VEXNUKE-231994 format. One record per residue (C-alpha): residue number from 1; x negated, y negated, z. Coordinates in steps of 0.1 Angstrom, whole numbers. Layout:
<atom><resi>NUM</resi><px>X</px><py>Y</py><pz>Z</pz></atom>
...
This chain:
<atom><resi>1</resi><px>156</px><py>6</py><pz>-90</pz></atom>
<atom><resi>2</resi><px>136</px><py>-21</py><pz>-108</pz></atom>
<atom><resi>3</resi><px>128</px><py>-54</py><pz>-93</pz></atom>
<atom><resi>4</resi><px>149</px><py>-70</py><pz>-120</pz></atom>
<atom><resi>5</resi><px>181</px><py>-54</py><pz>-102</pz></atom>
<atom><resi>6</resi><px>173</px><py>-65</py><pz>-69</pz></atom>
<atom><resi>7</resi><px>184</px><py>-98</py><pz>-51</pz></atom>
<atom><resi>8</resi><px>154</px><py>-101</py><pz>-28</pz></atom>
<atom><resi>9</resi><px>118</px><py>-105</py><pz>-37</pz></atom>
<atom><resi>10</resi><px>96</px><py>-74</py><pz>-30</pz></atom>
<atom><resi>11</resi><px>74</px><py>-78</py><pz>1</pz></atom>
<atom><resi>12</resi><px>40</px><py>-61</py><pz>0</pz></atom>
<atom><resi>13</resi><px>15</px><py>-57</py><pz>28</pz></atom>
<atom><resi>14</resi><px>-20</px><py>-53</py><pz>13</pz></atom>
<atom><resi>15</resi><px>-41</px><py>-36</py><pz>40</pz></atom>
<atom><resi>16</resi><px>-78</px><py>-32</py><pz>47</pz></atom>
<atom><resi>17</resi><px>-80</px><py>-4</py><pz>75</pz></atom>
<atom><resi>18</resi><px>-108</px><py>11</py><pz>94</pz></atom>
<atom><resi>19</resi><px>-144</px><py>-4</py><pz>91</pz></atom>
<atom><resi>20</resi><px>-145</px><py>-11</py><pz>54</pz></atom>
<atom><resi>21</resi><px>-159</px><py>-47</py><pz>50</pz></atom>
<atom><resi>22</resi><px>-155</px><py>-50</py><pz>12</pz></atom>
<atom><resi>23</resi><px>-121</px><py>-69</py><pz>4</pz></atom>
<atom><resi>24</resi><px>-126</px><py>-82</py><pz>-31</pz></atom>
<atom><resi>25</resi><px>-104</px><py>-55</py><pz>-46</pz></atom>
<atom><resi>26</resi><px>-79</px><py>-62</py><pz>-19</pz></atom>
<atom><resi>27</resi><px>-79</px><py>-100</py><pz>-27</pz></atom>
<atom><resi>28</resi><px>-75</px><py>-92</py><pz>-66</pz></atom>
<atom><resi>29</resi><px>-45</px><py>-69</py><pz>-61</pz></atom>
<atom><resi>30</resi><px>-29</px><py>-94</py><pz>-37</pz></atom>
<atom><resi>31</resi><px>-31</px><py>-122</py><pz>-61</pz></atom>
<atom><resi>32</resi><px>-21</px><py>-99</py><pz>-90</pz></atom>
<atom><resi>33</resi><px>9</px><py>-89</py><pz>-70</pz></atom>
<atom><resi>34</resi><px>19</px><py>-127</py><pz>-60</pz></atom>
<atom><resi>35</resi><px>16</px><py>-137</py><pz>-97</pz></atom>
<atom><resi>36</resi><px>40</px><py>-108</py><pz>-106</pz></atom>
<atom><resi>37</resi><px>66</px><py>-124</py><pz>-82</pz></atom>
<atom><resi>38</resi><px>60</px><py>-102</py><pz>-51</pz></atom>
<atom><resi>39</resi><px>59</px><py>-117</py><pz>-17</pz></atom>
<atom><resi>40</resi><px>23</px><py>-107</py><pz>-4</pz></atom>
<atom><resi>41</resi><px>13</px><py>-105</py><pz>31</pz></atom>
<atom><resi>42</resi><px>-27</px><py>-96</py><pz>35</pz></atom>
<atom><resi>43</resi><px>-41</px><py>-78</py><pz>70</pz></atom>
<atom><resi>44</resi><px>-75</px><py>-90</py><pz>69</pz></atom>
<atom><resi>45</resi><px>-106</px><py>-66</py><pz>75</pz></atom>
<atom><resi>46</resi><px>-111</px><py>-39</py><pz>100</pz></atom>
<atom><resi>47</resi><px>-77</px><py>-33</py><pz>111</pz></atom>
<atom><resi>48</resi><px>-67</px><py>-2</py><pz>130</pz></atom>
<atom><resi>49</resi><px>-40</px><py>21</py><pz>115</pz></atom>
<atom><resi>50</resi><px>-17</px><py>11</py><pz>144</pz></atom>
<atom><resi>51</resi><px>-22</px><py>-26</py><pz>134</pz></atom>
<atom><resi>52</resi><px>-13</px><py>-19</py><pz>98</pz></atom>
<atom><resi>53</resi><px>20</px><py>1</py><pz>110</pz></atom>
<atom><resi>54</resi><px>29</px><py>-30</py><pz>130</pz></atom>
<atom><resi>55</resi><px>24</px><py>-54</py><pz>103</pz></atom>
<atom><resi>56</resi><px>43</px><py>-33</py><pz>81</pz></atom>
<atom><resi>57</resi><px>72</px><py>-28</py><pz>102</pz></atom>
<atom><resi>58</resi><px>71</px><py>-66</py><pz>115</pz></atom>
<atom><resi>59</resi><px>70</px><py>-80</py><pz>81</pz></atom>
<atom><resi>60</resi><px>98</px><py>-55</py><pz>68</pz></atom>
<atom><resi>61</resi><px>77</px><py>-47</py><pz>37</pz></atom>
<atom><resi>62</resi><px>88</px><py>-27</py><pz>8</pz></atom>
<atom><resi>63</resi><px>52</px><py>-17</py><pz>-5</pz></atom>
<atom><resi>64</resi><px>22</px><py>-9</py><pz>16</pz></atom>
<atom><resi>65</resi><px>-10</px><py>-9</py><pz>-3</pz></atom>
<atom><resi>66</resi><px>-40</px><py>5</py><pz>15</pz></atom>
<atom><resi>67</resi><px>-75</px><py>-6</py><pz>2</pz></atom>
<atom><resi>68</resi><px>-99</px><py>19</py><pz>11</pz></atom>
<atom><resi>69</resi><px>-136</px><py>20</py><pz>-1</pz></atom>
<atom><resi>70</resi><px>-154</px><py>37</py><pz>31</pz></atom>
<atom><resi>71</resi><px>-144</px><py>74</py><pz>24</pz></atom>
<atom><resi>72</resi><px>-122</px><py>76</py><pz>54</pz></atom>
<atom><resi>73</resi><px>-89</px><py>80</py><pz>35</pz></atom>
<atom><resi>74</resi><px>-83</px><py>115</py><pz>48</pz></atom>
<atom><resi>75</resi><px>-84</px><py>104</py><pz>85</pz></atom>
<atom><resi>76</resi><px>-70</px><py>67</py><pz>83</pz></atom>
<atom><resi>77</resi><px>-40</px><py>72</py><pz>59</pz></atom>
<atom><resi>78</resi><px>-24</px><py>101</py><pz>77</pz></atom>
<atom><resi>79</resi><px>-24</px><py>79</py><pz>107</pz></atom>
<atom><resi>80</resi><px>-8</px><py>50</py><pz>91</pz></atom>
<atom><resi>81</resi><px>20</px><py>73</py><pz>76</pz></atom>
<atom><resi>82</resi><px>25</px><py>90</py><pz>109</pz></atom>
<atom><resi>83</resi><px>31</px><py>55</py><pz>125</pz></atom>
<atom><resi>84</resi><px>53</px><py>47</py><pz>97</pz></atom>
<atom><resi>85</resi><px>75</px><py>76</py><pz>106</pz></atom>
<atom><resi>86</resi><px>74</px><py>72</py><pz>141</pz></atom>
<atom><resi>87</resi><px>90</px><py>36</py><pz>136</pz></atom>
<atom><resi>88</resi><px>117</px><py>51</py><pz>109</pz></atom>
<atom><resi>89</resi><px>99</px><py>27</py><pz>83</pz></atom>
<atom><resi>90</resi><px>82</px><py>55</py><pz>61</pz></atom>
<atom><resi>91</resi><px>113</px><py>63</py><pz>37</pz></atom>
<atom><resi>92</resi><px>118</px><py>25</py><pz>30</pz></atom>
<atom><resi>93</resi><px>82</px><py>17</py><pz>24</pz></atom>
<atom><resi>94</resi><px>63</px><py>27</py><pz>-10</pz></atom>
<atom><resi>95</resi><px>27</px><py>36</py><pz>2</pz></atom>
<atom><resi>96</resi><px>0</px><py>32</py><pz>-24</pz></atom>
<atom><resi>97</resi><px>-37</px><py>37</py><pz>-19</pz></atom>
<atom><resi>98</resi><px>-64</px><py>19</py><pz>-39</pz></atom>
<atom><resi>99</resi><px>-101</px><py>23</py><pz>-40</pz></atom>
<atom><resi>100</resi><px>-126</px><py>50</py><pz>-42</pz></atom>
<atom><resi>101</resi><px>-108</px><py>82</py><pz>-37</pz></atom>
<atom><resi>102</resi><px>-123</px><py>117</py><pz>-49</pz></atom>
<atom><resi>103</resi><px>-100</px><py>133</py><pz>-74</pz></atom>
<atom><resi>104</resi><px>-101</px><py>163</py><pz>-50</pz></atom>
<atom><resi>105</resi><px>-84</px><py>143</py><pz>-24</pz></atom>
<atom><resi>106</resi><px>-54</px><py>127</py><pz>-43</pz></atom>
<atom><resi>107</resi><px>-32</px><py>156</py><pz>-43</pz></atom>
<atom><resi>108</resi><px>-36</px><py>158</py><pz>-5</pz></atom>
<atom><resi>109</resi><px>-27</px><py>120</py><pz>-1</pz></atom>
<atom><resi>110</resi><px>2</px><py>126</py><pz>-23</pz></atom>
<atom><resi>111</resi><px>14</px><py>156</py><pz>-2</pz></atom>
<atom><resi>112</resi><px>14</px><py>135</py><pz>29</pz></atom>
<atom><resi>113</resi><px>37</px><py>109</py><pz>11</pz></atom>
<atom><resi>114</resi><px>14</px><py>85</py><pz>-8</pz></atom>
<atom><resi>115</resi><px>33</px><py>75</py><pz>-37</pz></atom>
<atom><resi>116</resi><px>2</px><py>69</py><pz>-61</pz></atom>
<atom><resi>117</resi><px>-36</px><py>66</py><pz>-57</pz></atom>
<atom><resi>118</resi><px>-51</px><py>40</py><pz>-78</pz></atom>
<atom><resi>119</resi><px>-90</px><py>41</py><pz>-85</pz></atom>
<atom><resi>120</resi><px>-113</px><py>14</py><pz>-98</pz></atom>
<atom><resi>121</resi><px>-106</px><py>2</py><pz>-132</pz></atom>
<atom><resi>122</resi><px>-69</px><py>10</py><pz>-132</pz></atom>
<atom><resi>123</resi><px>-52</px><py>-19</py><pz>-153</pz></atom>
<atom><resi>124</resi><px>-34</px><py>-43</py><pz>-131</pz></atom>
<atom><resi>125</resi><px>-4</px><py>-41</py><pz>-154</pz></atom>
<atom><resi>126</resi><px>-2</px><py>-4</py><pz>-146</pz></atom>
<atom><resi>127</resi><px>-1</px><py>-9</py><pz>-108</pz></atom>
<atom><resi>128</resi><px>26</px><py>-36</py><pz>-110</pz></atom>
<atom><resi>129</resi><px>45</px><py>-17</py><pz>-134</pz></atom>
<atom><resi>130</resi><px>44</px><py>14</py><pz>-109</pz></atom>
<atom><resi>131</resi><px>56</px><py>-9</py><pz>-79</pz></atom>
<atom><resi>132</resi><px>85</px><py>-23</py><pz>-100</pz></atom>
<atom><resi>133</resi><px>96</px><py>10</py><pz>-110</pz></atom>
<atom><resi>134</resi><px>93</px><py>28</py><pz>-77</pz></atom>
<atom><resi>135</resi><px>100</px><py>3</py><pz>-51</pz></atom>
<atom><resi>136</resi><px>128</px><py>19</py><pz>-26</pz></atom>
<atom><resi>137</resi><px>160</px><py>7</py><pz>-27</pz></atom>
<atom><resi>138</resi><px>174</px><py>-11</py><pz>4</pz></atom>
<atom><resi>139</resi><px>210</px><py>-14</py><pz>16</pz></atom>
């Protein structure tokens, strides 16, 4: 269902998981999401997967955008997805990954349940449109 048909604002958590200390891209996407009319929560740096899951559940987000530049996506993203499943929140959460992810790893992340992986240089409009077209319906 598109955002236009929803009565409530799309809620997004932009998350920096693990030891990755580069957050410029996360700030850029958070601002672009806000400017697109989404409500945005930013996790801050150096969050454990469990902290990201807790924040996503407590904030009742529709979208979880995980920003990873450290190369630890194959370790950290599955932990986040497992945590969302444990809390029964995975089905209601659009999980996105942004950052530097080798093309060989994209299919594996999607098999885990990541809806899309956005690499450097992805046009912001493309990311926003993807969210609008794929955000889960909520009853």
